Every structure is written in structure tokens, then in C-alpha cells.
C-alpha positions as CSV (number, residue, x, y, z in Angstrom):
1,M,-13.3,1.2,-8.5
2,H,-13.4,4.9,-7.6
3,L,-10.6,6.5,-5.6
4,D,-10.4,10.0,-4.3
5,I,-7.2,11.5,-2.7
6,L,-7.7,14.6,-0.6
7,S,-4.4,16.5,-0.3
8,L,-2.9,20.0,0.0
9,F,-0.4,19.1,-2.7
10,P,-2.1,17.5,-5.7
11,E,0.9,18.4,-7.8
12,A,3.0,15.9,-5.8
13,I,0.5,13.1,-6.5
14,E,-0.5,13.5,-10.2
15,P,2.8,12.5,-11.8
16,Y,2.8,9.1,-10.2
17,L,-0.8,8.5,-11.1
18,S,0.0,9.3,-14.7
19,S,2.8,6.7,-15.1
20,S,3.3,3.0,-15.3
21,V,0.7,0.5,-14.1
22,I,-1.7,3.0,-12.5
23,A,-1.8,5.1,-15.7
24,R,-2.6,2.0,-17.7
25,A,-5.3,1.0,-15.2
26,R,-6.9,4.5,-15.5
27,Q,-6.8,4.4,-19.3
28,A,-8.5,1.0,-19.3
29,D,-11.2,2.3,-16.9
30,A,-10.3,-0.3,-14.3
31,V,-10.1,2.6,-11.8
32,D,-11.1,6.2,-11.7
33,I,-8.8,8.3,-9.5
34,R,-9.3,11.9,-8.7
35,V,-7.2,14.3,-6.6
36,T,-8.8,17.1,-4.7
37,N,-7.2,20.0,-2.9
38,F,-9.1,20.3,0.4
39,R,-7.7,23.9,0.8
40,D,-10.4,24.8,-1.7
41,F,-13.0,24.0,1.0
42,S,-11.5,26.3,3.7
43,D,-14.2,28.3,5.4
44,N,-12.2,31.6,5.6
45,R,-11.0,34.1,3.1
46,H,-7.3,33.3,3.7
47,K,-7.9,29.7,2.8
48,T,-6.2,28.4,5.9
49,V,-6.7,24.8,6.8
50,D,-4.7,24.6,10.0
51,D,-4.7,26.1,13.5
52,Y,-2.9,25.9,16.9
53,P,-3.9,23.0,19.1
54,F,-6.1,23.6,22.1
55,G,-4.1,23.1,25.3
56,G,-0.9,24.2,23.7
57,G,1.9,22.3,22.1
58,A,4.2,22.5,19.1
59,G,3.0,22.7,15.5
60,M,-0.3,23.1,13.9
61,L,-3.3,20.8,13.3
62,L,-5.5,20.3,10.3
63,K,-8.9,21.7,11.0
64,A,-12.0,19.5,10.7
65,P,-14.3,21.7,8.6
66,P,-12.4,21.7,5.3
67,L,-11.9,18.0,5.4
68,F,-15.6,17.2,6.1
69,A,-16.6,19.6,3.3
70,A,-14.2,18.1,0.9
71,V,-15.4,14.6,1.6
72,D,-19.0,15.7,1.2
73,H,-18.1,17.3,-2.1
74,V,-16.4,14.2,-3.6
75,R,-19.2,11.9,-2.4
76,A,-21.8,14.1,-4.1
77,L,-19.8,14.2,-7.4
78,R,-19.5,10.4,-7.4
79,N,-23.2,10.0,-6.5
80,L,-22.7,6.3,-5.6
81,D,-25.1,4.3,-3.4
82,D,-22.2,2.6,-1.6
83,E,-20.8,4.2,1.6
84,P,-17.1,5.0,0.9
85,R,-14.2,3.8,3.0
86,V,-12.6,7.1,4.3
87,I,-9.0,6.2,5.0
88,M,-6.9,8.6,7.2
89,M,-3.2,8.1,6.5
90,T,-1.5,8.4,9.9
91,P,1.5,6.9,11.7
92,Q,-1.0,6.1,14.4
93,G,-3.0,3.7,12.2
94,R,-2.9,0.0,11.8
95,T,0.0,-1.2,9.7
96,F,-0.9,-1.7,6.0
97,T,-0.4,-5.2,4.7
98,Q,-1.1,-7.3,1.6
99,E,-4.1,-8.7,3.4
100,I,-5.6,-5.2,3.8
101,A,-4.8,-4.5,0.1
102,H,-7.0,-7.5,-0.8
103,E,-9.7,-6.3,1.5
104,L,-9.7,-2.8,0.0
105,K,-9.7,-4.0,-3.6
106,T,-13.3,-5.2,-3.1
107,E,-14.6,-1.7,-2.2
108,R,-16.3,0.4,-4.8
109,H,-15.2,3.8,-3.4
110,L,-12.1,4.7,-1.3
111,I,-11.3,8.2,-0.1
112,F,-7.8,8.9,1.2
113,L,-7.1,11.8,3.6
114,C,-3.5,13.0,3.4
115,G,-2.3,14.7,6.6
116,H,0.3,17.4,7.2
117,Y,1.7,19.4,10.1
118,E,1.0,17.7,13.5
119,G,-1.9,15.7,12.1
120,F,-5.7,16.0,12.2
121,D,-8.2,17.5,14.6
122,D,-9.3,14.3,16.3
123,R,-12.9,14.8,15.2
124,V,-11.8,13.8,11.8
125,R,-10.7,10.4,13.2
126,Q,-13.8,10.0,15.3
127,H,-16.5,11.1,12.9
128,L,-15.2,11.1,9.4
129,A,-12.6,8.4,8.9
130,T,-13.7,4.8,8.7
131,D,-10.1,3.5,8.7
132,E,-6.6,4.7,10.0
133,L,-3.7,3.2,8.1
134,S,0.1,3.5,8.4
135,I,2.8,2.2,6.1
136,G,5.3,1.7,8.9
137,D,6.7,2.9,12.2
138,F,8.1,6.2,11.0
139,V,6.9,9.7,10.3
140,L,6.6,11.4,6.9
141,T,6.2,15.1,6.1
142,G,2.7,14.4,4.7
143,G,0.4,11.6,3.8
144,E,0.7,11.8,0.1
145,L,3.5,9.2,-0.2
146,A,1.7,6.9,2.2
147,A,-1.6,7.2,0.2
148,L,0.2,6.4,-3.0
149,V,1.7,3.3,-1.5
150,V,-1.7,2.0,-0.6
151,V,-3.3,3.0,-3.9
152,D,-0.5,1.3,-5.9
153,A,-0.8,-1.9,-3.8
154,V,-4.6,-2.0,-4.2
155,V,-4.9,-1.0,-7.9
156,R,-2.4,-3.7,-9.1
157,L,-4.7,-6.3,-7.6
158,L,-7.7,-5.3,-9.7
159,P,-8.6,-7.8,-12.4
160,G,-6.8,-7.2,-15.7
161,V,-4.5,-4.5,-14.4
162,L,-1.2,-6.5,-14.5
163,G,-2.2,-8.4,-17.6
164,N,-0.9,-11.7,-16.1
165,E,-2.9,-12.6,-13.0
166,E,-0.2,-15.0,-12.0
167,S,2.2,-12.1,-11.4
168,S,0.5,-10.9,-8.2
169,R,-0.1,-14.4,-6.9
170,Q,3.7,-14.9,-6.7
171,D,4.4,-11.6,-5.0
172,S,6.0,-11.4,-1.6
173,H,3.5,-11.6,1.2
174,E,0.8,-13.3,-0.9
175,H,1.4,-16.6,0.9
176,G,2.7,-15.2,4.2
177,M,6.4,-15.4,3.0
178,L,8.8,-13.4,0.9
179,E,9.2,-14.2,-2.8
180,Y,11.9,-16.6,-4.0
181,P,15.0,-15.2,-5.9
182,Q,14.6,-14.9,-9.7
183,Y,17.1,-14.7,-12.5
184,T,17.2,-13.8,-16.2
185,R,19.7,-13.6,-19.1
186,P,22.7,-13.7,-19.2
187,R,23.2,-17.2,-17.8
188,K,26.5,-16.1,-16.5
189,F,27.4,-12.5,-15.4
190,R,31.0,-11.9,-14.4
191,E,31.7,-14.9,-12.1
192,W,28.1,-15.4,-11.0
193,E,26.0,-18.1,-12.6
194,V,22.2,-18.8,-12.5
195,P,21.5,-21.7,-10.2
196,E,21.6,-24.9,-12.3
197,V,18.3,-26.2,-11.1
198,L,16.5,-23.3,-12.9
199,L,18.0,-24.5,-16.2
200,S,17.1,-28.2,-15.7
201,G,13.6,-28.1,-17.0
202,N,12.6,-30.3,-14.0
203,H,9.5,-28.4,-12.8
204,K,9.1,-30.4,-9.6
205,K,12.7,-29.7,-8.5
206,I,12.3,-26.0,-9.5
207,E,9.2,-25.6,-7.4
208,E,11.0,-27.3,-4.5
209,W,14.0,-25.0,-4.9
210,R,11.8,-21.9,-5.0
211,R,9.9,-22.9,-1.9
212,R,13.1,-23.6,0.0
213,E,14.6,-20.3,-1.1
214,A,11.5,-18.3,-0.3
215,L,11.4,-19.8,3.2
216,A,15.1,-19.2,3.7
217,K,14.7,-15.5,2.6
218,T,11.7,-15.1,4.9
219,L,13.6,-16.6,7.9
220,T,16.6,-14.3,7.2
221,N,14.9,-11.0,6.4
222,R,11.6,-11.4,8.2
223,P,11.8,-13.9,11.1
224,D,8.5,-12.5,12.4
225,L,6.7,-13.7,9.3
226,F,8.6,-17.1,9.4
227,E,7.3,-17.8,12.9
228,K,3.7,-17.4,11.7
229,L,4.0,-19.9,8.8
230,S,2.2,-23.2,9.1
231,L,5.2,-25.5,8.7
232,D,5.7,-28.9,10.1
233,E,8.6,-29.3,12.5
234,R,10.7,-31.2,10.0
235,E,10.5,-28.5,7.3
236,R,11.1,-25.7,9.8
237,D,14.2,-27.4,11.1
238,E,15.5,-28.1,7.6
239,I,15.1,-24.4,6.6
240,V,16.9,-23.3,9.8
241,R,19.8,-25.7,9.1
242,Y,19.9,-24.5,5.5
243,V,20.1,-20.9,6.4
244,N,22.8,-21.7,9.0
245,G,24.8,-23.6,6.4
246,A,24.4,-26.9,8.3
């Protein structure tokens, strides 16, 4: 997989890409990630990439020419036959989910546009971007953090990146619910003990406990997800009673 991140602040991105799972994925050639400063493609001698919005209003907008030129540049460097997905990180985009992460992991080339100021000249959205993504209903100073969130979520799904494929299959949101609670040594810490069922060796009972706890956590923390789960009425009622202590 080939990833390009277009940003005004590459120095804010590189340290994360050079650590932990993403660094190992790059070293193993599972993914090739490059960061490009689109200020280098400004069409004026002052290297400005923003200007006042037509019609008035507060703040500045990112101009279209540097972004188009930067995308053309990275596409030429990659020299791939596949059309890239050009993803504009914006609070106006569709909310990023695990389902979208699985969709993106199948692409050969992803290009991320990191916004700043009051956002992008809308011609970037209309004629350059193929996707608009948001990581939540809030506004960040720039798109770098949002792009890294998406990159991390996608890269960890690539074959061989996590080492144990089962790790990602048990993640929250993989099956429409949150992950069950987990414990490790020591068996007792202060007055808190590991649930006895996890020490029983009875795999059937452990799986039943994990499913119940995952459903209970989903109902408590994300009732919107719980409502979408395909549960029969009996199991749904049991989980509601369990959460309510009945």
C-alpha cells in the first residue's frame, strides 16, 4: 500500500510515523508512507497557500492551486496505474468508522489532504478529493491528527502488520460492539480480583462471559451501537436486566 500525506506541517507527522506499529509496517515494506509539504507547490514567490474568502467572512482559506499541484506531483512520483483515493480530512465529512478502515485497506494508493485555517477552497472538494472524512463532531486546528488517526486504523489492518491476525478481529467495533474487559497478572491487585470465570479453563463459559460483558459495555457506553445489533429479544432483555442489576 502507498500512502501520501499532504500537510503544511510535516514535522508534526513524521515522529508518529517513525514509532510503534506504523514504523514496523514501514520497515517490513507493508506500507510506503511519504509526507509532502504542499507549501512547496505555491505559485507565488512568497509561498503563500491561503487567501481571504470571496464574499467576506472571518479567517483564511487554503487555495486550490498548491493542492492540485501537490497531488499531481505525488501521483507522478508513484507512477501507479490505479487511481488514488484522495481523502480530504474535514469536520464536514462522513464520520470515519472501522467499516471504512476495512474499505480503505483494499486500496493501493491513498492521498490525505490536511486542512488548516477555515478549510479548503471548495473546488478542492468538488474536483480533487474523492472522499471527505471526519473523525468526530469537533474541530481541530489542522487535519494532521485526523489523518494520522485514519492512517493508523488502516495500516494496522494490513496483513502481517500486527503479527497476530486475531488481535484486530477482537477489537472494538469489529463486530458492531465494544470489546469485552480484559485482565492480566497479578491475579489480585489491592482488593480487586480477576473474575473467576477467566481462571476456570472452561472456554465455553469464558466465551459466554466475554460476549455478555461486551454487550453490556456496548449498551452502557454506546447505546446507539447496541440498538443496531442483531440480537433476539430474549438476549436483548437479558443484557438490559444485567446492566440494570436486575
